C-alpha positions as CSV (number, residue, x, y, z in Angstrom):
1,M,104.3,88.8,127.4
2,V,105.2,89.3,123.8
3,A,101.9,88.1,122.4
4,K,100.2,90.7,124.9
5,D,102.7,93.5,123.8
6,D,102.1,92.5,120.1
7,A,98.4,92.6,120.6
8,L,98.8,96.0,122.2
9,R,100.9,97.3,119.1
10,Q,98.3,96.0,116.6
11,A,95.4,97.9,118.4
12,A,97.6,101.0,118.5
13,A,98.2,100.8,114.8
14,A,94.4,100.2,114.1
15,V,93.5,103.7,115.5
16,D,91.9,105.9,113.3
17,A,93.6,109.2,113.7
18,P,91.9,112.1,112.6
19,G,93.0,114.4,109.8
20,D,96.7,114.4,109.2
21,T,97.6,113.1,112.8
22,K,99.8,110.3,113.1
23,V,100.4,107.3,115.3
24,V,103.6,106.5,116.7
25,I,104.3,102.7,117.6
26,I,107.3,102.0,119.6
27,G,108.5,98.4,119.0
28,D,110.7,96.2,121.1
29,S,114.1,97.5,120.6
30,T,115.7,94.0,121.0
31,D,113.4,92.3,118.4
32,P,114.2,94.2,114.9
33,R,112.5,91.1,113.2
34,G,109.3,91.8,115.2
35,Q,109.6,95.6,114.2
36,R,109.7,94.6,110.6
37,R,106.6,92.0,111.0
38,L,104.7,95.0,112.7
39,A,105.6,97.2,109.9
40,R,104.3,94.6,107.1
41,Q,101.0,94.2,108.7
42,V,100.3,97.8,109.2
43,E,99.3,99.5,105.9
44,G,101.3,102.8,105.6
45,A,103.8,102.1,108.5
46,L,107.4,103.3,108.5
47,T,110.1,102.0,110.4
48,V,113.1,103.8,112.0
49,E,116.3,102.6,113.5
50,A,116.8,102.4,117.2
51,M,117.4,105.7,119.0
52,D,117.9,107.2,122.4
53,L,114.9,108.2,124.4
54,R,116.2,111.5,125.1
55,D,116.8,112.1,121.2
56,L,113.2,111.0,120.6
57,T,111.8,113.3,123.5
58,D,113.9,116.2,122.2
59,F,112.6,115.8,118.7
60,G,109.0,115.7,119.8
61,R,109.3,119.1,121.7
62,R,110.8,120.8,118.4
63,P,108.2,123.5,117.0
């Protein structure tokens, strides 16, 4: 299952977002090493610390 999840995240990271659009890839919160590995493989990727889903969705709704 991990290999399939990694492949899906890699595919998401490869999306050519138009203009200033950004792509958010949510990694496995229980695998910080895997998060860093993905970030190293994706040019321009940024990593963030774990957060509560409610906080994330509230942030996404802000104007």
